[in-house]
N, C-alpha and C positions, 0 to 999 in steps of 0.2 A: 440515393443517399450516399453521402461522403463516408470515407473510411473512419471508423471510430478511433478517437484519440485517447490513449491510456497513459495516465501518470504512474510512474514507478517511484513510490515515495520511500525515501530513506527515513527510518523511524527513530533514529538516534542522533544526538548532536555532540556526544562526549568527544574529547580530544583523541582518545585511543579506541574509538568505536571500530566495529567490523562491518557495519552495514554497507559501506561503500564497496568493499570487496565483493560481497554477495550481490549487491545491486548492479554493479558493472558486469559481473559474470552473467546474471540473469538477463540483463539488457542485451548482451551479445546473443543469447538464445532467442530472445523475443523479437529482435530486429530481423531475424531470418523469415519471419512471417510476412505475408503480403496482405493479410486481411485486417491488420490493426497497425496503428502508428503509435510509437512509444516515445516518452520523454521522461528523463530522470528529474525528479523534484527533490531537492535536499532541504530538510527542515532547518539546516544551518543558515540558509538564505532568508529565512523568515523568523527572526529572533522575537517571537511572541512573548509578552509578559504573561504571568498567570492570568487566566480569564477573569476579568473584572468589569465586564460590560453590564449594562442595566438588565439585559436579557439576551438570549440568542438572537441572531439576525433574522430569524423567522418572525420575531415579534417587535424588535426595535433595531434601528440602524446602529452598526458598529461605529465607534468613534476612533478607536486606535488605528493609526495609519498603517502599521504593519499588519494588523488584522484585516484591514481593507485590501491591502496588497495580496495577502494570502487568499482571501475570498475570491478576488479576481482571478488568481491563478487556478484555484480549484474549479471554478466555473468553466474553464477552458476545456475540461476533459469529459469524456463519455464513460469512463471507468477508471479503476485504480488497482494497482498491485502494491501491497504494503510489504516492504522488506523489513521483516519483524524480528527484533531481539526479544528475549524474555528476561525481565528484571524481577527477581523475587516472585516468581510464578505469575507475573502479570505483564501487561504491555507497558512500554516506556511512558513515563508521565508526560514527556514533551510531545509525544504523539497524541495522547488523550487530550492534552491542552489544545493542540492544533485542530483536532476534530471538533472540540467544543467551540472554537472560534468561528466555525462556519456551521450552518445547518442547511441552508437552501442549496448550496453548491453540491452537496452529496446526494440529494433526494433523487430516487428512482434511477440510480446508476449502480453497476455491479462492482464488487470488491473481491479481489483474490489475494492470496497470501504466500509469501516465501519466508519461512521461519528458520532460524538457526539457533543452536544451543544444545544443552544436554538432551532435551526431548524434542529438538527441532522447533522450539517455541510453541509446542502444541497447546499449552495452557494459556499463553498469551493470545494465541490465535482464537481460541474459544471465547475469551473475554472480548477481543476485538470484534468478533462476529456479532456478539450481543450489542455492542456499542453501534456497530454499523446498521443493525436492524433498527435500532432506535432512531437513527438518522435517515430512515427509509431507504437504505441501500439494499442491494441484493447480493448477499455473500455467496461465493461459489462453494460447492461441496468439496471439490478437490483443492488440495494445497500442496506445497512443496516443503518438506521438512528435512533440513540438513542437521543431523543429530549425532550425539554420542561420539563414537570413535572417529567417524568421518569429519565431524566439526573440529575435533581436537587435531586430527591429522592434517587438516587444511591449515589451521592456524599455527600449530607448533612444529609440525614435521614437514611442512611445505608440500603436502600431498596435493596434486592438481585436482581442482574441483571436477574437471572434465573426466577424471578417472572413476568417478562414482556413477556406475551404470544406471541405477534406478532414477537418478535425478532427471535425466532427459525424458524418460517416459512420463514422470510426474509433471514436468513442465508442459509437455504436449497436452496431457489430459486437462490440466488446469487452464491453459490458454485456449483450448477448444471450447471449454465451458464458458470462459470469460468472453470469448468472441461471440458466442451465441447470445449471451445475455446483453452484451454491449450493443449488438445490432438490434435486438428486440426492444430494449429500453430506449435506445436512441430513436427508433422508428415511432414508438409510442409517444415519446416526448415531443417529437416533431409534429405528429398528428394532432396532439392536444394543443 
């Protein structure tokens, strides 16, 4: 079996977003692993309109060309890490819309989460886990939460992310779990 390929998805597209800071930092940690291959996927590269298809692609083919490009990209991966902001106690609308534009690409693949914000995007993470379950994904139990004073310190005071001790431990636990599920679900999909 080949090495599982994991997408690291930036969940925001705003001009002044922070997801690229945390996504690139996470990718630096993730790429030290030899059991998974990672690729950064930016929602800015897929300017999807609000979902307006006849139905999900599980039931009817998508007509929108950007939607088709997005579906082809998602299908390349064996699992996903969402770099997650929290907007008004929920996940960013642009991410929810992107998930809605595909169904078949997500099925039977694991999802993991790196959240940032006042509570480390904990509430958005819980909502996203429910959405991921509906798309037949396997959410990991472990996640990475960059929260409160650490989040503010990074953005406003220039505190190095690497100086936050607990994050490396959390990343390892999350990636160990993601690797197990990525290998298990990939083997099962290949067998089926």
